[in-house]
RODO-2510 file (C-alpha; in nm, 4 decimals, decimal comma):
residues 206
     n   res          X          Y          Z
     1     x    -2,6168    -5,0376     0,7288
     2     x    -2,6594    -4,9236     1,0839
     3     x    -2,3113    -4,7747     1,0969
     4     x    -2,3763    -4,5628     0,7968
     5     x    -2,7068    -4,4380     0,9197
     6     x    -2,5239    -4,3440     1,2590
     7     x    -2,2349    -4,1744     1,0546
     8     x    -2,4734    -3,9671     0,8489
     9     x    -2,6408    -3,8893     1,2016
    10     x    -2,3010    -3,7627     1,3260
    11     x    -2,2526    -3,5460     1,0246
    12     x    -2,5680    -3,3944     1,0657
    13     x    -2,5208    -3,3215     1,4464
    14     x    -2,1622    -3,1769     1,3852
    15     x    -2,3234    -2,9438     1,1242
    16     x    -2,5985    -2,8435     1,3564
    17     x    -2,3796    -2,7876     1,6638
    18     x    -2,1199    -2,5841     1,4809
    19     x    -2,3681    -2,3505     1,3314
    20     x    -2,5415    -2,3405     1,6687
    21     x    -2,2539    -2,0850     1,7606
    22     x    -2,4475    -1,8389     1,5286
    23     x    -2,6764    -1,7920     1,8529
    24     x    -2,3755    -1,6439     2,0269
    25     x    -2,2873    -1,4116     1,7266
    26     x    -2,6499    -1,3247     1,6875
    27     x    -2,6591    -1,2370     2,0581
    28     x    -2,3452    -1,0173     2,0619
    29     x    -2,4554    -0,8655     1,7251
    30     x    -2,7946    -0,7617     1,8685
    31     x    -2,6539    -0,6449     2,2074
    32     x    -2,3828    -0,4215     2,0199
    33     x    -2,6398    -0,2795     1,7942
    34     x    -2,8819    -0,1894     2,0918
    35     x    -2,5888    -0,0352     2,2835
    36     x    -2,4608     0,1440     1,9698
    37     x    -2,8059     0,2823     1,8848
    38     x    -2,9276     0,3861     2,2073
    39     x    -2,5983     0,4720     2,4003
    40     x    -2,3800     0,5884     2,1400
    41     x    -2,6534     0,7295     1,8962
    42     x    -2,4887     0,5661     1,6045
    43     x    -2,7016     0,2955     1,4545
    44     x    -2,6032     0,0689     1,1614
    45     x    -2,8144     0,0417     0,8635
    46     x    -2,6928    -0,3047     0,7847
    47     x    -2,7781    -0,4484     1,1311
    48     x    -3,1242    -0,5478     1,0676
    49     x    -3,0125    -0,7493     0,7438
    50     x    -2,7384    -0,9081     0,9340
    51     x    -2,9816    -1,0281     1,2181
    52     x    -3,2016    -1,1691     0,9464
    53     x    -2,9106    -1,3645     0,7847
    54     x    -2,7764    -1,4794     1,0928
    55     x    -3,1000    -1,6310     1,1972
    56     x    -3,2003    -1,7694     0,8608
    57     x    -2,8687    -1,9688     0,8323
    58     x    -2,9120    -2,0988     1,1782
    59     x    -3,2668    -2,2034     1,1138
    60     x    -3,1860    -2,3842     0,7678
    61     x    -2,8599    -2,5596     0,8815
    62     x    -3,0260    -2,6925     1,1927
    63     x    -3,2964    -2,8701     1,0040
    64     x    -3,0899    -3,1879     0,9307
    65     x    -2,9810    -3,1904     1,2902
    66     x    -3,3166    -3,1784     1,4332
    67     x    -3,4400    -3,4556     1,1905
    68     x    -3,1765    -3,6574     1,3184
    69     x    -3,2679    -3,6274     1,6784
    70     x    -3,6342    -3,6699     1,5848
    71     x    -3,6958    -3,3477     1,7327
    72     x    -3,9536    -3,1963     1,4809
    73     x    -4,2958    -3,0932     1,5987
    74     x    -4,5094    -3,4034     1,5618
    75     x    -4,9065    -3,4270     1,6227
    76     x    -4,8607    -3,7143     1,8314
    77     x    -5,1926    -3,7349     2,0195
    78     x    -5,2662    -4,0713     1,8473
    79     x    -4,8884    -4,1370     1,6973
    80     x    -4,7804    -4,2262     2,0355
    81     x    -5,0157    -4,5076     2,0977
    82     x    -4,9357    -4,6837     1,7465
    83     x    -4,7122    -4,9721     1,7360
    84     x    -4,3721    -4,9119     1,5972
    85     x    -4,4577    -5,0782     1,2638
    86     x    -4,7657    -4,8697     1,2359
    87     x    -4,5543    -4,5365     1,3216
    88     x    -4,2950    -4,6385     1,0658
    89     x    -4,5539    -4,7139     0,8094
    90     x    -4,7093    -4,3551     0,8491
    91     x    -4,3803    -4,2038     0,8533
    92     x    -4,2708    -4,3777     0,5264
    93     x    -4,5834    -4,2492     0,3621
    94     x    -4,5532    -3,8978     0,4568
    95     x    -4,1881    -3,8965     0,3862
    96     x    -4,2498    -4,0076     0,0393
    97     x    -4,5380    -3,8125    -0,0392
    98     x    -4,4479    -3,4734     0,1272
    99     x    -4,0838    -3,4734     0,2412
   100     x    -3,8983    -3,5913    -0,0620
   101     x    -4,0823    -3,3713    -0,3175
   102     x    -4,0860    -3,0602    -0,1041
   103     x    -3,7215    -3,0809     0,0020
   104     x    -3,5895    -3,1965    -0,3452
   105     x    -3,7663    -2,8710    -0,4755
   106     x    -3,6135    -2,6586    -0,1962
   107     x    -3,2684    -2,7799    -0,3122
   108     x    -3,3262    -2,7708    -0,6922
   109     x    -3,4875    -2,4452    -0,6798
   110     x    -3,2546    -2,2977    -0,4234
   111     x    -2,9526    -2,3768    -0,6353
   112     x    -3,0540    -2,1738    -0,9075
   113     x    -3,1791    -1,8971    -0,6762
   114     x    -2,8420    -1,8804    -0,5177
   115     x    -2,6697    -1,8845    -0,8442
   116     x    -2,8791    -1,5877    -0,9642
   117     x    -2,7942    -1,3911    -0,6621
   118     x    -2,4113    -1,4821    -0,7027
   119     x    -2,4324    -1,3738    -1,0806
   120     x    -2,5616    -1,0343    -1,0164
   121     x    -2,3836    -0,9874    -0,6728
   122     x    -2,7179    -0,9167    -0,5236
   123     x    -2,7487    -0,6983    -0,2194
   124     x    -3,0319    -0,6512     0,0552
   125     x    -3,2971    -0,3946    -0,0554
   126     x    -3,4435    -0,3717     0,2824
   127     x    -3,2063    -0,0849     0,3775
   128     x    -3,0216     0,1579     0,1562
   129     x    -2,6890     0,0262     0,2376
   130     x    -2,7752    -0,3306     0,2382
   131     x    -2,5144    -0,5914     0,2682
   132     x    -2,4598    -0,8589     0,0107
   133     x    -2,7051    -1,1513     0,0356
   134     x    -2,5621    -1,3969    -0,2203
   135     x    -2,3302    -1,5803     0,0514
   136     x    -2,6511    -1,6145     0,2656
   137     x    -2,8797    -1,7647    -0,0254
   138     x    -2,5804    -2,0137    -0,0914
   139     x    -2,6980    -2,1832     0,2369
   140     x    -3,0462    -2,2745     0,1059
   141     x    -2,9400    -2,5608    -0,1475
   142     x    -2,6740    -2,6490     0,0951
   143     x    -2,9284    -2,6901     0,3740
   144     x    -3,1604    -2,8663     0,1465
   145     x    -2,9092    -3,1103     0,0441
   146     x    -2,8110    -3,2009     0,3951
   147     x    -3,1747    -3,2279     0,4990
   148     x    -3,2395    -3,4442     0,2052
   149     x    -2,9747    -3,6848     0,2846
   150     x    -3,0817    -3,7220     0,6335
   151     x    -3,4358    -3,7740     0,5146
   152     x    -3,3213    -4,0694     0,3247
   153     x    -3,1622    -4,2118     0,6340
   154     x    -3,4952    -4,1642     0,8267
   155     x    -3,6769    -4,3371     0,5324
   156     x    -3,4199    -4,6495     0,5601
   157     x    -3,4992    -4,6416     0,9386
   158     x    -3,8771    -4,6596     0,8605
   159     x    -3,8086    -4,9550     0,6293
   160     x    -3,6065    -5,1441     0,9042
   161     x    -3,8608    -5,0874     1,1539
   162     x    -4,1484    -5,2292     0,9266
   163     x    -3,9198    -5,5335     0,8793
   164     x    -3,8138    -5,6129     1,2191
   165     x    -4,0914    -5,4518     1,4441
   166     x    -3,8909    -5,1909     1,6393
   167     x    -3,6912    -4,8795     1,5695
   168     x    -3,3304    -4,8895     1,5134
   169     x    -3,0992    -4,6974     1,7331
   170     x    -3,0048    -4,3308     1,6582
   171     x    -2,7210    -4,0973     1,7745
   172     x    -2,8083    -3,9731     2,1070
   173     x    -2,8060    -3,6038     2,2312
   174     x    -2,9549    -3,3887     2,4959
   175     x    -3,3058    -3,4541     2,5643
   176     x    -3,5774    -3,2988     2,7769
   177     x    -3,6213    -3,4433     3,1053
   178     x    -3,8862    -3,7190     3,1303
   179     x    -3,9741    -3,7319     3,4915
   180     x    -4,1315    -4,0926     3,4725
   181     x    -3,8245    -4,2281     3,2921
   182     x    -3,6168    -4,0421     3,5496
   183     x    -3,8028    -4,2333     3,8199
   184     x    -3,7484    -4,5561     3,6428
   185     x    -3,3791    -4,5138     3,6046
   186     x    -3,3319    -4,4334     3,9669
   187     x    -3,5465    -4,7237     4,0691
   188     x    -3,7811    -4,5078     4,2679
   189     x    -4,1468    -4,6112     4,2626
   190     x    -4,4671    -4,4491     4,4039
   191     x    -4,5165    -4,7233     4,6488
   192     x    -4,1732    -4,6702     4,7916
   193     x    -4,2324    -4,2903     4,8252
   194     x    -4,5723    -4,3638     5,0100
   195     x    -4,3837    -4,6130     5,2495
   196     x    -4,1379    -4,3356     5,3217
   197     x    -4,3952    -4,0733     5,3773
   198     x    -4,5710    -4,3234     5,6324
   199     x    -4,2367    -4,3946     5,8135
   200     x    -4,1620    -4,0303     5,8453
   201     x    -4,5044    -3,9484     5,9597
   202     x    -4,4917    -4,2207     6,2344
   203     x    -4,1413    -4,0961     6,3501
   204     x    -4,2931    -3,7526     6,4049
   205     x    -4,5829    -3,8809     6,5884
   206     x    -4,3375    -4,0773     6,8280
***
């Protein structure tokens, strides 16, 4: 079971990292449009639509990746003090009550939303020469399906944690620097730092 969960984590991670290259494309596209508009006096009517579609695709396709890394925003003022079993219980309830219905609705409705767009070959109505948006809308049910799969993995993790009393491992990735954790890894203790300060002070005095 753990291998399956980690495999789905890896799939979500691969998808998120692959679509993260859209940041580069978005940066280049915006930079070129600014240069073209102000230096060449040749703006493109489709530029704004493309910016929205690139950012929207990145935002949607990174959802499962962020969930796999447990990186979504959480109001953990109290959550962080709970025992793992209590955390898992609350997570399980919220996944069932809010996550599953919402993401299922996104996937289900998004499929027909994208299908209607493909049927009429919809184009953007923001500008006069709007680009086609039906390829972009295809990512709505796709992102919903991937997010739903990752959500099921997280639900299974909650059940495992409730049974065994601690969270199962997950695929590791880049994390923010935790100073206290870094001190522990380097075996640096506050008292050692104080001793070093005293030693240096005595040396200067002598």
